[in-house]
C-alpha positions as CSV (number, residue, x, y, z in Angstrom):
1,M,0.0,-0.3,0.1
2,A,1.4,3.7,-0.8
3,S,1.9,5.7,1.8
4,F,-0.5,8.5,2.4
5,V,1.9,11.1,2.7
6,P,5.6,11.5,0.7
7,T,8.1,10.0,3.3
8,D,9.6,13.6,3.5
9,F,6.3,15.8,3.7
10,D,6.4,17.9,7.2
11,P,2.6,18.3,7.8
12,P,1.5,21.7,8.5
13,T,0.6,21.9,12.6
14,G,-1.3,25.1,12.4
15,F,-3.4,27.4,9.9
16,T,-5.6,30.6,10.7
17,A,-8.7,31.2,9.0
18,G,-10.6,34.6,10.0
19,D,-10.7,34.5,13.7
20,S,-10.1,31.1,13.8
21,R,-7.0,28.7,14.3
22,L,-6.2,25.1,13.6
23,E,-3.9,23.0,15.7
24,P,-3.1,19.1,15.5
25,L,-6.1,17.4,17.8
26,G,-5.2,15.9,21.0
27,P,-6.1,14.9,24.5
28,Q,-5.1,18.3,25.6
29,H,-8.4,19.3,23.9
30,N,-10.9,16.5,25.5
31,E,-12.9,18.6,27.8
32,R,-13.7,21.7,25.0
33,D,-13.9,19.2,22.3
34,Y,-16.2,16.9,23.9
35,A,-18.7,20.0,24.9
36,A,-18.2,21.2,21.0
37,W,-19.7,18.2,19.3
38,T,-22.0,16.7,22.0
39,S,-23.8,19.9,21.7
40,S,-24.1,19.9,18.4
41,M,-24.4,16.3,17.1
42,E,-27.6,16.5,14.8
43,H,-26.4,19.7,13.3
44,I,-22.9,17.4,12.8
45,R,-24.7,14.9,10.9
46,R,-26.1,17.3,8.4
47,S,-22.5,17.8,7.4
48,P,-21.0,16.7,4.2
49,G,-19.1,13.0,4.8
50,F,-21.5,12.8,8.2
51,S,-24.9,11.7,7.4
52,E,-23.6,8.2,6.8
53,A,-21.0,8.2,8.9
54,S,-20.6,6.1,12.6
55,W,-19.9,9.5,14.4
56,P,-21.3,11.3,15.8
57,R,-22.7,8.9,18.3
58,E,-22.9,8.6,22.1
59,M,-19.5,8.3,23.9
60,S,-18.0,9.3,27.4
61,L,-15.5,11.6,28.3
62,D,-13.1,8.8,28.4
63,E,-14.2,7.2,25.1
64,N,-13.3,10.7,23.7
65,R,-10.3,11.0,25.1
66,A,-9.3,8.1,23.7
67,D,-10.3,8.8,20.0
68,L,-8.5,12.0,20.6
69,E,-5.1,10.2,21.3
70,R,-6.0,7.8,18.1
71,H,-6.0,11.0,15.9
72,A,-2.7,12.2,17.8
73,R,-1.2,9.0,16.9
74,D,-2.4,9.0,13.5
75,F,-0.7,12.6,12.8
76,V,2.2,11.7,14.0
77,D,2.5,8.5,11.9
78,R,1.4,10.2,9.0
79,T,-1.6,8.3,8.6
80,G,-4.4,10.8,8.7
81,F,-4.1,14.5,10.3
82,T,-6.6,15.9,12.4
83,F,-6.9,19.8,13.6
84,T,-9.1,21.1,15.9
85,V,-10.7,24.4,15.2
86,L,-10.1,27.3,17.8
87,N,-11.8,30.6,17.8
88,S,-10.0,33.4,19.5
89,D,-10.8,32.4,23.4
90,D,-9.2,29.1,22.5
91,D,-12.9,27.4,22.7
92,V,-13.0,24.2,20.0
93,V,-15.7,25.2,17.9
94,G,-15.3,22.5,15.2
95,C,-12.6,19.7,13.6
96,V,-11.1,19.3,10.4
97,Y,-10.2,15.3,9.4
98,V,-7.5,14.6,6.6
99,Y,-7.4,11.0,5.7
100,P,-6.7,9.0,2.9
101,A,-9.5,8.6,0.4
102,R,-10.6,5.1,-0.6
103,D,-12.2,6.2,-3.8
104,G,-9.3,5.1,-6.2
105,V,-9.6,8.9,-7.6
106,H,-9.1,11.3,-4.5
107,D,-5.6,11.2,-2.9
108,A,-7.3,12.6,0.4
109,N,-10.8,12.3,1.8
110,V,-11.4,15.5,4.2
111,K,-14.1,16.5,6.7
112,S,-14.9,19.5,8.8
113,W,-17.7,20.3,11.3
114,V,-18.1,23.2,13.2
115,R,-20.4,23.2,16.5
116,E,-24.2,24.4,15.6
117,S,-23.7,27.6,17.9
118,E,-21.3,28.5,15.1
119,A,-22.4,27.8,12.5
120,A,-22.3,31.0,10.6
121,L,-18.9,30.3,10.3
122,D,-18.8,26.8,8.2
123,D,-18.8,28.2,4.4
124,A,-15.8,30.9,5.2
125,L,-14.2,28.0,7.3
126,R,-14.7,25.6,4.4
127,R,-13.4,27.3,1.4
128,A,-10.4,28.7,3.9
129,I,-9.7,25.1,4.4
130,A,-10.3,24.0,0.4
131,D,-7.8,26.6,-0.9
132,W,-5.3,25.2,1.9
133,L,-6.0,21.6,0.7
134,T,-4.4,22.4,-2.6
135,S,-1.7,24.9,-1.3
136,D,2.1,24.0,-1.0
137,A,1.1,23.3,2.7
138,W,-0.3,19.7,1.3
139,P,0.8,17.0,-1.3
140,F,-2.3,16.5,-2.7
141,E,-3.8,16.9,-6.1
142,R,-7.1,15.7,-5.7
143,P,-8.6,16.2,-2.3
144,L,-12.1,15.1,-1.8
145,Y,-13.8,17.8,-0.2
146,S,-17.0,20.0,-0.1
147,P,-15.8,23.6,0.0
148,L,-19.7,24.8,0.4
149,L,-22.3,23.6,2.3
150,T,-24.8,24.8,-0.3
C-alpha cells in the first residue's frame, strides 16, 4: 500500500482562517472537544460526509479522550491528520479530518464540522480549508472535500 503522504512531507501544524485557527487535535482538547460535538450532534450529521458516518455517537468523556489519542497517533504516524478548530478564546468550535481517500480517484478525504452555535462560520471556514488543502502546504492533487454546504 502506498504511503498517504511522501516520506519527506512535513505536515502543517497550524492554519489561520479569519478568527479561527487550526492546530493538531489531541487529548489536551478533550473537555472542550467533547462539549463542542455533544452539543451539536444533529448539526454535525447534516454536514457533508457525516450523514452515513458512525460518528457522532454517544460516548463518555473517557471514550472521547481515547479517540483524541488515536487521532494524535495518526498525526505522528502520518496516516491521517486531524485538526481542532479554535476561536480567539481557545474554545473548540469544530474539527477538520484529513485521511486517505478510498475511492481510487482522490488522494485525500477531508471532512469538517463546526458546532451548531458557530454554524455561521462554516462556509467561510470550508472555503479557506479547501484553498489550504490545494496550496503548497499539502502534497494533494485531488482532495475530496466540499468547500460549500449549499
